[in-house]
N, C-alpha and C positions, 0 to 999 in steps of 0.2 A: 322309645327311650328305655334305657335300663341304667341302674346305678349299682355298681358293685361295691360292697362294703369291704371286701377282702383287701387288706393292706392299706386301708385308708383310715383317716381320723374319725373317731366315734363322734356322732352328732346326736344331741338330745333336745327334746322339747323342754326348754327351761322355764317357760311361762305361757299362760293361756289368757285370752280375753274372750268372753262369751256374751254376746248380745243376742240372745235367742228368745223365742216366744215364751213369756212367763218366767224366764230364768236369766238373770243378769249377774254375771260373774261365775267363777268356777264353782263356788260352794252351792249356789242355787241350781246350777246346771247338773252337778253330780247328784244333788238331792232328788231332782226330778227323774234322773236316769235310774239310779239304783233302787229308788222306791217305786218306779214304774208309774209316775204321775204324768199323764198326758197333758200337754199344753195346747192341744187342738180345741178350738171352740167354734162359735158361730161367726160367720163372716160379717164384719161390720165396716171393713175398709172401703167397700163399695156395696152397691145394692145387689143382694143375692138374687133378686128377681130378674135382674138384668143379665146375670151370668148362668143361672140355672144350677149353681153350686152353692150350698149353704154353709160349708165348713172352711176354716182356715186356721193357721197357727200364726198369731199376730203379735207384734211388739207393742208395748205401751209407748205412745207418742213421746212422752217426756222421759223415757228410760235413759237416754244417752246424756241428759243434761247433768246428772249427778257426777258423771265421770269427766266432765269438761268445765270445771268451775272457773278456769282462767280464760276461757274463750269469750272474747268480747262480743256482745250482742250484735254489733254492726258487722263484725266479721262472720259470725254465725249465720246471719241473714243472707250471706252470699253463698252459703253451702246448701246443698240439697240434704234431705233427711238421710239418704244413703251415705253421703260423705261423712256426716256427723256421727252416724252409728259406727262406721268403719274406724274413724279416728278414736272413738270411745273404746272400741274393741282393742285397738293397738295400744292405747294408753293402759288399759287393764293388763294386757300381756306384758308390757314393759315393767309395770310395777310388780306383777306377779313373779317375774323372773328376777327381780331385785337388780335390774339393770338401770342404775341411776344415770341421769344425764351426764355425759362426759366420761362415763366408764369405758366406753368404746368410741374410737374416733368416728365422727359422723360420716367420713368418707368410706368407712368400712361397714356401714349399716345399709342393708337393702330392704326393699319392700316388694314382694312378689304376690300379686293378687289374683283372684279367680272369680269370674262371674259369667253366668250363662247368657243372660239377656242384657246386662248392662243397665242403663238408666230407664227402665220401663216406665217408672212414674213420671220422668221428665217428658217422654214421648206422649204419655197420656195427657199431661197438662198442655203440651204444645198443640195437640190437635183438638182438645176439648174447649179451648178458649177461643172466642172470636178474635180475628186478626187485630181489631182495634184495641184489644185488651193486652196483647202481647208486648212485652218490653224487651226488644233485642239489645244485645250488649255482650261484651266479652265474658262476663260471669255466667250469663245464661247459656252461651255457646259451650263453655267449659262443662256445665252440668250435663250436657248431652254426650260427653265422651265416656265410653265404658271404663277407661283407665283413670278417670278423674278422681275417684275416691282414694286410690293409692297415691296419686300425685299430691293431692291436698294433704294427705296424712304425712307424707315426706316433708312437705313445706311446714306443716304445723310443728313437727318435731325436729326439723333441721337435719334429716337424714339425707346424705349426699351420695349414697351408693346407687346401684341399679334400682330403678323403679319400673315395673312393667305389670301387665295384666294378661292372663290367659283367658280365652273364651272358647272352651271345648266342651260345651254342655256340662253334663254331670261329672265328667272326669277332670274338669278344669282344676280343681283343688289339688288333685294328685299330680298333675303336670306342674303346677306351681311348686309343690313340695319337692319334686324331683330336681327342679332347677335350684331351689334353695340348698338342697343337699350337695349338689355339685359345687355351688359357690363356696360353701364351707369346707368341703373336702379338698378343694384345690387352692384354699387359702386366698380366695378372691374377696371374701367378706368375713367379718368376725361375728356378725349377728344378722339374721334375716327374719323379717316379720312376714309370715305367710298368712294371708287373710282372704277368706272367702266371703262374698256378700251377694245377696239376692233379695230383690223386692218385687215379686211378681204379682202382687195382689191388686191388679188393675183389670177392668172389665174385659178388654180385648184379649189379654193373654189367658185369663181364666176361661173365656169362651172357646179359645183355640183348643185348650186341653179337653174341655167338655165335648167338643166336636169330634174328638178322637174316638169316641164310642164308649160303650159300657165297659166297666172293669178297668178303666185307666185312672180316672179321678173319682174319689168317693163322693157320693151325692145323696145317699138315702140313709134314713135312720133318725132317731130322736136323741142320740147321745154322741156329740162330736168326739168325745174322748175315746169312743170305741169304733170310730169310723175306719181307722187304718188297722188292717188285720193281716200282717205278713204271714206267709206259709200256712194260712188257715183256709179250709175248704170253702168258707163263706166270705172270702176276700172280695173287696169291691174297688180297690185302687188306693191311691195316695191322697193326702191332703196337702195343699201348697202351704209353705211356710216362708216367713221373711226374717231377715236378720243378718248377723255377721259373726264369724268366729276368727280369731287371730291366734296364731302360734308363733312364739319366739323360739327360733332355732339357733343353737350355738354349739361349738365344739365342746365335748364333755370336759376336757382339761380346763377350759376357760371357766366353765360353770363351777367346777370343783375348786378352782383357785380362790373363789370368793365364798366358799363354804356351801355351795348349792349342790343339788342332786338331779333335779329335773323330774319330769313325770314318766318319760319313757325314752328309749333310744330309737332313732329312726335308722333301721338297718339298710333299707333299700326300697326302690320303687321300680315297678315294671309296668309299662303301658304298651298297648298295641291296638290293632284294628282287625276285627274279624273279616272285614271286606266282603260281607255277605248281604246284609239287608240294611237299608237306611234307618228304619225305625224299630227293628226287632233285634233279637240276639240269638245266638246259637243255643237252641233248646236242648241239644244233646248234652251240653256241659263240657264238651271236649276242649273247646277253645279256652274257656276260663281255667279249666284244670291244667292245661299246658302252660298258661301264663303263670299260674301259681307255682308249678314245678320249676319254671325258668327263674322265678324270683328266689325260690328256695335255693336253687343251684348258685345263684349270684352270691348269696350270703352264707353259703356253706352249711345249710340246715336241712332237716328232713321233715317230711309230712308228719311223722310220728311225734315230732317235738311241738307241733302247733297246739296251743291250749285254747284258742278261741278264734273264730272268724266272724268279723263284723260284715254282714252282707249289705248289698245295696238296699235290699229289703223294701221294695216299693209297694208290696201287697198287690202286684199285678201277676197274673197267672204265669206268663212267660218268664218274668224275672225270678219268681219263686222257684219254678221248675229248673231253670238253667243253673241257678246257684246251688240248689240242693243236689242236682245231678253232678255238678262240677266237684262238689265236696266228696261225693261218693266215689267218683273216679279217682280223685287225688288220693283217697284213703284205701284204694284197693290193696289187699294184702295185709291190712291192719285190722285187728279184731274190732268189730263194731263198737264194743264197749269203750274203746280208746279213741274213737273219732272225736274231734273237737266240736263243741257246740257251734251252731250257725245262728246268729242273732241279727236283729234290726233295731235301730234307734228311731226310725221314722214315725212310729206311733206316738213318740214323745214330743218331738219338735216339728213334725211335718217334713215335707220335702223341700229343701232349700236350693234345689237345682245346682247351679254352679258352685255353691258353697257346701253342697251335701257331702262330698267326699271328705272335706275337712271337718265337718261335724262328726262323721264316722271316725276319722283318725283321732280327734279330740276325745270322743267318748271311749274309744279303745284304749288310748293312753291312760285315761282315768281309771279304767278297769284294771290295767296292769299296775298302776300306782297303788290302788287300794286292794289289789288282789281279790277283787269281787266282780263277778259277772252280772251285768245289768240284765233284767228280764226282757224278753220279747213279749210285750203285753198284747192282749187281745187275740193271741193264738190259742183259742179255746178248743178248737176242733182241728188239729193239724191235718193237712192234706196228706193222704197216704203216699202220694208221689213225692212228698217232701219229708220222708221219714228219717229225719236226723234229729239230734237233740237241739231244741230251740230255747232252752232255759225258760220254760213257761210257768214254773212254780213260784217265781219271785226271784229276787236277787240271790246269788249263790257265792258264798265264800269259797275260795279255791286257792291253788298255788300253781302259777304258770309263769313262764318267762318269754313266750313267743306268741305273737298274735298277727293275723293278717287282716287288712281292711280292704274290702272290695268295692269297686264302683263300675257302673256301666253308663253308657250315654248314647243318645241319638247319633247316627252316623256310624254305627257298628263298632263303637269304641269300648274299650274295657281297660281297667287299671287296677293294680294291687299295691299295697304298701305293707312292708314288714316292720313290726315294732317289737322291741324287747324291753324287759324290765331294766332299769338303769343300773342295777348291781350286776348285770351280766352283759356288759357292753361288747365284749369281743366275740366275733363269730366263731362257730365251732366247725371242725372238719368232719 
């Protein structure tokens, strides 16, 4: 998929909803990001002795309730925790955008979601309870659908536009964003809520990741906040996180008409498949570099204009090397002092799988909005093979108007999103 910005209507992120570990709402999420405060902690969602993994980035069980004061208890009881958190994230994004009920025709509001595994908690409960304790019924069957959180959110808010869910592992959110961009640029919708959600903290799924071998998922050390170390020679892998992030996308003209500005403009999306290895990526960096070149060509920009690249940043060796090498290839011919920084937000909120690419996009949009780069924490001893700027000294005030957000996924998939500051909506030649 590719989305060309040239000659099309500018689209902005007008509002955000963040239900992330230890950070509820935009203000708390930005505070954690730019101050470099990790929300990774000890795993309590299930028994760590059962999984062999002690770390996780977890939500407070009651966190969503403050955002859903009008949801009746009887109705809430028919929703899964995943559904309620998604509804809370969309409610936040709608309020943050200043999009009051009725401001846009319900027929022109869409919900496009992303989740890698879907209702993992539902499957865990289904197979852990004795058959005599299971209560079959329509509401229980609904909870087992990967697309149910998006559908239930649309019902809750009365949105009657397209409702769908992508499941393409860690690039799912970028695929959802691409469709949202197309809906708005072709005047098929007036507002699209793009939401990523993932709740992977169940024993069977954690064990699967642990079985992948050393260096994939972090499992040693006495400080969970330091467990994820992207681009560092002492990396040990990622920490699983749970939660949801929602972005409200609208055409810039519509946002300006009500006095808004938005966080960042979404210039384009490029996604592809390396078609090489089911669980690895092109370590040379050539495939990702070409993807970024293609995206920049789509939007009429140059590598020298990039001010920041938000990497997938899983703190796994192949990911770190592939991303760093891709940036080096992309920047060939540019003085090294002018190469953009390559960072990661996963040490802060963990790895939210199908929601991860939207966490990246949201974080990058906030950096553009505040003109401040968030630090890549825990990168204390940068790997010489990843010898690019990773913003390791703490948050960095800067001036930039173009950023890329990268994502990789199982199945040889890769994707990139281009964002710009909202006062520079038009593409350049």
